[in-house]
N, C-alpha and C positions, 0 to 999 in steps of 0.2 A: 504494498501502499506507499502513495506515495507521499507525502508528511510538507507543509510547512509552514516553516518559522517565522513567526511575524513580531519584528521586533519597534520598539520606542523610535523616529523619527526625531532628531537631534539640528540639521537644517544643514548646509555649507559652514565649515569653519570661517569662513569669509564675513558671512551674514550676522559671526556673531560676538566680531570687535566693533566696539564702540568706537565713530567716523572720529568724534570727538577730542577721547582721550588719547586717538592715535595722530591725529594736528596736530595737539599739547604735546610733542615726542618729539616730532618734526621739525618743531619751532626753531629749532639754529638750523638746521639741515636747508628750512625752505629761505630763512634770513642771514645768510652767508655771506659778506662782506671782502669775499677775500685773502682772508686770512689762512684758508687751509689752500690755497695755489702754493705758499712758499715750504710748504714742505709736501705734498705729494707733484709735485709741478702741473698741480691743476689747473686752468684759467677763472677766477669766478668775477673776470670782470666783465663778461656778459652777463644780464638778469635770467636768462633764461637756460633751462635746469632740463638736461637730456632723462628722459621717460629708467631708461635704466639705472643711471643713479639716484631716479628715488625708489625703483623696485633694490636695488640694495640701501638706501635711506629705510624702509618700510623693514625690511629684515634684521636689519640691529637694532628698530626694533621692539617687533618680534621675539627678536634672544634673549634679549634684557627680562623680557617672560613680564607677565601680569594685563598683558591685552588680549590674549584666547582664556576664555575662559576652562577651567578643567573638564567641565563637563561636556568640551564641543573638539576639544582634544583629546586627540587618540593619544597609544605610547610609541605605536608607528611612527606619526606626526612629532612627536618631542625630542624624537633619536634625531629627525630629520634635521631637524628646524637649529639640534645641537652639533650639526653635523659640517666642519671648518667650509665641506664643500656643498655646501645647501643650495647653493643655483642651480647645479648641475641637477636637481632635484627635479625631475617635471611633476609631478605633485606640489615642489615649493612654487616652480614658477610660474602654477596654475593659481592655486592660493593668492602670489602678487600681483596676478592678472586680474583678477575679482577684484579685490583690492583696490586698486589703482581704480579699473572700472567703478567702480562704489564711490572712490573721490572725487571721478568725473563726473558722474547722476549727480551728487548730490550738491554741486556747483562749489569745492572744495579748488579746481585744478583745470585747466583749458586745455585739453590736447591740441599737438599739433602736431598733422603727417610731416615729416620729409618734403624736402622738394620734391617732384619728379625731374631725373635727370636723364635728356633725349642719348640715345648710347649712340655714339663713335658709329661708324662703317666699318665693317669687318673687310670689306677689301678693298682696297684702291686701282686705277690704273699698270699701276707696277706688279700687283700681285695681291696676296693674302696677306693681309694685319695680325699681327699677334695680338691677343685680350689682353684689355687696356685692366690694368692695376691699380685701381680707384674706393677708396675707403667709403663707403656706402652714407647719404648723411645722417642720423641718426634720429626718431624721431622726440619730439620738445616740448614740453608745457610751462604754463605757463599759472604760479594762483594767481587765484581771484578775489575780489574785491571784498568776499566774504571769508576767506583764511584771514587776509589783514585784520580784518575786524573782530574775528576770531581772537586771533591773538593777541592784534590790543587790550580786549578785555580780560584773556587768562592773564597774562602778563596782570591789567587791573586788580582783579578778583585775589591774586597769589599777595601783591605788595599788601592791600588792605588789610589780606587776615596777618599778615607778618607783623605790620603797626597796630591794631589792636582794639579796641573801642578807644580808650583813654588819648588817643590818641587827635581828637577829635573834637575835643571839651565835654560841654558838658550832654548831658542826654535826658530833659527832661521832658521834652515833648516825648508823639505819640510813635515817629518815626525817629534810627536813626540818624543824627548831625551827617555822618555822607550825602544821602539823599538819595543813595545807591540803595536798593528794596528789593527784594524778593519777595513776589507775588505766590509763587504757589507753597512755600512755607508757615507750618502752620505749629511749629512746638517752641516761636519767639525769637529772638536775637539774639544768637549767641557769637562768639568768638576760637576759630577762623570761621568772618562770615562764608557761606555756603549759601551759594545762587548757580540755578543754572544756565546760559545764553540767552535763552527763552525767558525768563524771568526777570531780567531787568528793566523795570522800571522809572520812571524820577517824579518825584512828587514834588514839589517848585514851592518856595517863601511866597510871602506880599510884596519882598523886597529885595535883590539882591546887586550888587556892586553888581557892575560890567569893568570887565577885563578886559584890554588887546594884548598877546601873549606872541612875541618869534622865539622859536628855539633856536638860536645860532651853532651848531651842532659841528662840531671839527670831524675833516676826514679826507684829511690829510693822510701822508701813505706810516706816521709815526703809531697810530692810531688801533694799528695792527702792526707791528714790530717787536722785538723783546720778548718773545711768545709769550705775548695775551693779546685777546681779540677784545678789545676798549669799544672797539665798534660795533656790532651785534647788542653787545645788553645798553650800548647806548639808545640803537634804536627803539627798542623793546623798552624801554622807559618816553620815550620820542609819545612811539605810541597807545602805551596806557595813559599817557596822561590827553591827547586827541580823545581818547575813548572815555576819559573825565568829562574832560572838557563836550563832550557831547551830545552823551549823556544827565550830566549837573546839573553843565553850565550852558543852557543856550543859548543865553545873549555873551559866551565867551569869545573869541575870537582869536584862533592860533592859527600862526604858519610855519613853514621851515623853511630856514635860509644854510645850506651849506655852502664853511669858509674851505680852501686848499687854497691853491695859487691865485684864487682869485674868489668869486662867491657869486651862486644862484639861489632864484629861491626854485622850490621844488613844493610839486601840489604833494600834500601829508596820503595821498592814496599813494604815492610810488615813493614813499616809504621805504615800505621794507623789498623795495628791491634794488635802493639806492646800494654804489659799491664801493669800497674807499677811492679817493683820486690823486691825484699829483701830489709828490713831497710836501711843499710847503705850504706856512701857515699865513696867511694873508687877514691877521685878525682884524684890522682895520676899513677894510674892504666890506669882511660881513658886516661890521657896525655901521654903515654906510647903507648898502641895504636894509641889513633891521630898522634902520632910524625912516628911509622913507617910504618903509610897509608901517608901522609905526604911528608916525603924523600923518598917515590916509583916517587911519580910526577915530572913531570920537566915542571914547572910553573913558568910567572916570579911572581908569588907571592902565597905565603901560609901560608893559618891562620887556626887558630881554633872557632870559635862561642860555646861558651862554655854558656848551660842554664840549671840553676843549683836555690836552693831556702834554701840554709843550708849549711851547712861549713863542708871541709872532717871528718868524725870519722873513715876512715878504712883503712887501709895501709897492701899489700900482702907480707907477708917478702920472701924470699931469699929462705924460706924449702918449700913455697907454700900454709905457714899457713897466715889466714887474720891475724888479730891486728884489735880488736876494742875498740871503745873508743867514745858514744855520748856522753857524757857529756862535753861542754865546748869545747876550742879551746885545744887539745891535743899539746902541746908541740913537742915530737918526729914524729904524725904525719903530721903535722902542715910544718913542718922543709925538712921532706922528700917532699912532696909537690910541696913548691918553692925549693926547687931542681930540681925536673926534672921540672917545671916553666925556670931555669935557664938555661937549658940544649932544652928546645927551643926557649929561647932567643941567643944562640950559633948557631942551626942548619938556622936562619932568621923566624922563624917561630913566629908568631902574635897571641895576645890570645886577645880574647874582650869578654869580660867578661855578661854575660845578668842577675843579679840577681833581680829573681823573691820573693822577701824579703828585709827589712833594718834593719835589728838587728844592735845593734850599733857594741856588737863583731864582724861579716860578714864585719863593711865598710875596718875598713884599711886591714884586708887580702884581699879583692880583691884586694882596692887598691896597694896592694903591687906586689898584680899580672900584674895590667896597668904601674906599673913604670916599672920595670923590664923585661918587653916583647915590651915594649912602642906604649898599645893597649888600651884599651877603655874600662870601664867601663860603665853600664846604670845599675840603681838600680828603675824597671820598675814594674810593675801588670803585672797579666797574660792577660789582656784585652790591654795592650798599645805596651804590645811587639815584636806583628808584626811591626808596627810600626818605631822602633825602628831600628828595626834588615836590614827591608829592605833602614831604610835610610841610616844605615853605611856603605852597599856592595853595593848602590849605589852611593851613593857619592865614595869611595875605586875606583869603578872602572870607574867612569868621573874621575879623577882626572890623569887614568892612558891613556885616551883615546885618541890619537894623534890625 
């Protein structure tokens, strides 16, 4: 007699993975700023990414554990994931393909097919041609605005949780003073704040001061040198600040200016795709551009948040040429930069400096900026930058609330 054994359908392993948790794990990969290229010989200056690199990043995230639930992972799959040659397994390839397909369907990535190349003719008037040995173009992808927004939200969530409730003043109102609430939480407020991406909503007070902020972000080459990536954490913090302002302070404005050999304004939507630029630090040109942006804003408060790791080493001359000197504090460069700081002071623009280095020669320069503009200076690290910046921004807003 023929017997049929039935079992419980557990679904595909790829369907059991929380995509939001996967995106969080892939955050460093998505926000690469050129740091990896120094050690692996890979050019990261192109914001596009190959689908093959994405599959490898997903595999590394899976191998770290906790992404696949135990009931969705067989012993055989666990062994294949732990195998150093896992990419050669067809089952692993199928799993990675399904995950990339889910990411595309959910709008987290935008796959791009490689360009079609017309093959060369195989014969000529003189006879048969050999087979061309050309590298086939790789399929690539771009992260979407949804991914950028989500990564900004997760960074903000982590920073708020690390700061705790006491960092935001009194809590005698029915809402958290952060204004970032979770609509689906029934057990009340607690620290760390637990909320999901879909729960975020805003409660507005009767009156809040308005503030125009320009994040002046150093993207010179020193931000990824000396064995440390300082630029990617700075991007994360700027994304978190953008999310905070958009959700909690809709009346505020936030702009982004990058400075290196020169300076340019970059849309916030492009922040995650920004890479490190040329080698020098033209602080004065960045301050000039930030001033032009802020002077167009009619707000109660105007401020520049400057994130840098080094001394000014470049200057744009009147004829458009760039004067560069990377050795020590050049008196000419420093003098012109401080004159621009003085112009900010006369325009009522405050400068808060977040220095990612603590070299002795920089301390006096940063303190001079602070004294001239009645701002603050924080000598911090890439890992504590976000906490200092958010505490400073929130405290200034709290003082202005009626």
